[in-house]
N, C-alpha and C positions, 0 to 999 in steps of 0.2 A: 876223432875226437868223441868220445862216448858222453852220451846226452845227459845231462841231470836233473830234468825235470820227468815228473810223469803224469799223463792224463790216464785218468780213469773214467769209463764208461759204463754206466748203470744200466739193466736193460732186462729184457726177458726173450726166450728163445722159444719157440714154437717148434718142437722136436719133429711135428707133421711135415716138415719140409725136407725132410731127409728119404731119401729113395729105402725103401718100395713103398713108404706112407703116401708119396707123391710119386707120380709117375712122369716119363718124360722131361723134357728139357727144362720145366720148370722146377724140378727137384735139385737139393742141394746134393753137392757131391762131399766128401771127408774134409776138405779143407777149406772149404766156404762154406759161410754163415753167417744168416740174415737175422736182425736182432733189432725188437723193437725198442723203441728210447721216446724218452720226453725231451723234444729239442730245447727246453728251458731249464731243465732240470737236472738232465742226465750227464751232461759233460763235466768234469772236474779237473782241474789243474795245480799240481804241487810243483814250483819252481824249484826245487831242490829237496835232497832227503830231509825230511821232519818238518818241513814246511805245511801250514795249513792249507788242505786243497782249498780252493775258491771256484765256485760255477763258473762256466764260460758258456757265452752263446755265440760263440767265434764262427759255428760252423751252421750257425741258420741262414739258411739260403744260399751258401757256400757250394761251389761247383770246380769242375775240370772239364779241360774238352780232352773228349774221348771217343773220335768219329760223332762228335757233337757235343752239346752241353750236357753234363750229367751231374745232377746233384747230388752230394754226398750224404742226406737226409732226405727221403723220397716225401711225398705227398701222403705216404701210409704212416710218416715218422717211423722209417725203416732205414738201419744203416746194412751195408755191405761188409763183411769182413772176411779179409784172407789171412787165416792163422800164419802166424808168422814163423819163421824158421822150418816149416814142414812142407811137403808136398805129397798129395795121395794119389793114387793113379786116378786118371780120369774115367768121368761116368757119361759125360757130354760136353767133349770140346768143341764149340762151333767155330769153324774154318770161316774167314770172312774174303778172302783172296778171290780175284776172277779165275775162274777155273780152267783149264783147257778142255780143248774139245773133248767130248767122251768123259769127262769128268765133271765133277758136283761136288757143292760144299756138303757136308754132315755135320752130326752131332755124334762125334765119334769115339768112341770107348776104348778103353783097357782092360786086359785081365784085372780082377781085384777091384776094378771100380765101383761097381756093385757091393761086393761083400765090405769094402772099406767103410763106406755108405751107412751099410745096414748094422756095421757094427757100431758106428758112433750112433746112431740113431736108439740101439738098443742100450747102449750106456750112458746115454743123456736121458733116458727114461726114467733110468733108476733114481733121478732128481726132480722127477716131476711131481708137481703139487697138486694138491685137492682133487685128484682123478682127471686132470685135464692133462694134453701134453706142454703145458707149458714149465717152463725152466726159468728159474730168477738166475741171472748171471752178470760178471764185469768183466769188460775188456781193459785190459792194463797194456799200455806202451808205454815203453821210455823215449820220450822227445823233448826239444826243446823249444818248436815253432810250430805253429797248428799245421802248416802244409807238411812237416815230416810224419803227420799221423796217416795221412792218406798216400796211396800210391799212384801211379799215373790213371788208372781206371778209376778212381773214386772210391776205392775201397779201403775202409780203415785196416791197417796191421798191427796187430799183437797178438796176445796170449788172451783166451778166455778161459776165467777162472767160475767153476760151479760149485755148489755146496759151501762147505762153510768157509771162512776166511784164509784158512790154512789149506784149502783145498789144493789139489793138483790142476794142473792147468790141462784143457783137454789137447792141446798141442804137444804136452809131453807125454800123455796117454797115448796118442796116436802114434808115435815114435817108441815109445816104450812096448805098445803091443803087437809091433809090427806092420800097423796099417798105413805108414806114413814115411816118408823116407827125409831124411835133412834137406833143405834147402836154405843155406844160409845166406845172408845179405849183408852185406856193408854197412848199414843202417843198425844192425842188433849190437847189443853190448856182450864183453866178454862172457859175463855169469850164463845171459841167454844160450850164447852159442854151445857152452860147455854141458849146460842143463841139458840141453836135447843130444849132444854127443854119448853124455853116459845114459840118456833114454835108448838111444839107438845102438848101444852096445847090448842091449837085451834084445831087443826088437829084431834086431838083424838074424838071430837065430832062430826064430820061430819060425816050425814048418807050417806049411798050408798057406802061408799069409804074404802078402805082397813084398814083406823086408827080406824074406830069404830067395823069393822069386827072381829077384831082378837080375837082366842079361846083362853080359859083359863082351855082347858083340850085339849089332846094330841086327834088330827082329825088323822082319818083314811087314810091312805096314798092312793091315788087312781092314778095308773099307765097307767090309759086310760087318762089321762088330759096332752097332751102334746102341745110343740110350733107347733107341725103340724096341729091341730086344736083348735088354737086360735081364737076365736069370741068374739064379744060382743052382749049383755052384758056377763060378766063373773064374775059376784058377789058370795058370800056366804063366810062362815064362814072359817079361815086360820089359821096355827100356825104361830108362829114367823118364819122368813124367814132363822132365823139360824138354828133352829130347823128345819124346812124342808129338809136344804141340808142334814144335820144328817139322817133324817128320808129317803130320797131318797137313799142314800148311802148304808143304812143300808137295806133296803128295799131289792135291788140286790143280798145282802149278804145273806138273809135268805132264807132257804131253806122249810122253812115250814109255812109263814108268820111271821107278825114281831106284835107280842102284844106291849101295853105301858110297860109292864116290862120286854120284851126283849129290847128294845129301849133304857129304862132306864140303863140296866147292859150292852149294847153295847157302849152307849155312856161314861160310866165311865170308859170304858177300852180302847177306842179307842184311837187316833192320839198320839201316843207313840212320846213324844218328842214336840208336842204342843198342850198341854190340854186346854181344854174349860175352863180358869178359869177368875172370874172377881172379882174386888172391887164392893162394895157397894156404889153407885153413891154419898150420901151426905158424907162416908167416904175420897172417892177420892177427892173430890173439898174441904173438909177442911185438906186432908194432901196432895196437889198437888204436892209441893215442894220434898215430899220424904214419899211417901206413904210404908207401911212396907208390904213386900211380903208374911208375914205371914197371913195378914188379907186378902187375896184371897180367893174365894171360889171356889168351883167347879160347872159349869152348871150342871150337874148330880144329885147335891143334892138339885136342886130347883125343880126337877121332880120327881112327886111321882110315884109310882108302878103300880098305877090305872090310870094315865094319866094325873094326875092334876098337873097344872104348878104353880109354886107358885113365880113368879114374871111377873112384869111388863116390857116393853122395856126401858121404864126411868130409872128402879131400877139398873143397870150394867152397868161397865165400862169394857170391856174385855182386857185380854192379848193381845198385839200386837203379831202376831207370828214374830219369828225373820227372817231377811233378810241380804242378802249380796250380796251388788252390786260389781260388779267386770268389770276390763276396758278390753279392746279386749286385753291384753297381758296376761289377768288372774289375774292382781294384785287389790287387795281392794281398791276399789275408798275412799280415805280419804280426799279431798282435794278440793275445788273450784276451 
């Protein structure tokens, strides 16, 4: 069921958070953004189209459990945002699994991970004010309940609008310019999916960028490519980022290498309680008000044992991992 409400978060973005202005694992990649907010005034909710927005403080002190308690507004009055509907090449994916003998965790990087972050940095600097790297921005997301606004990692999920009120979201800009792939979730509206589908039709054709460089056979994992040695140019064939994240985690667990057959087997068996399942996009759009869960397919079934990948980024709408937003007293946040 498509949500009727709209949450708007008013804040500012420090463009220097993006690589290469900030180096190492503290830098933001192209689909994750930190935004400065005022916990008392930045959050406005409209219950239906045309309804007057009202300030809400439901997120003050609220948290999720993600390897421990994680507040959704930090002590520095910042929120972390996952850009809805897009997935950029990884710049520093942190693996946390227990490594096999001879393996180690790392902050692994994909081709174009640095390029995409640099492109977003330069684009946002065009909106900077007063000679500083500060950009005023709005996060908008269609939700009905407070808990729907954040994912299982405590990140707000939505579109970031910069510039004038009629400005294009940076989500759309990234897809349209070939720096990010579609990564749809069943929490999105039909209009949000269709907007990014149209942007992707343009972005996937641009040479020298991530969109056109995606591979449809599993690329060998390269543990030597980390955020610590990120540099430009950084092109090359690459896996779909969701596949790369799973591949990175499986690599540190595999004691004797990671073949395509191993990858498929581990993908099918992993993430208990949080399976990688998806609807076909055409089906989802036609049945968005009440999609049949029996129509979901497993990501592992779209990857062959020889490494062939039988889907394109725009083909799937993934199942959103469940999250639970709790207030400072540990009670579920249910109202605005």
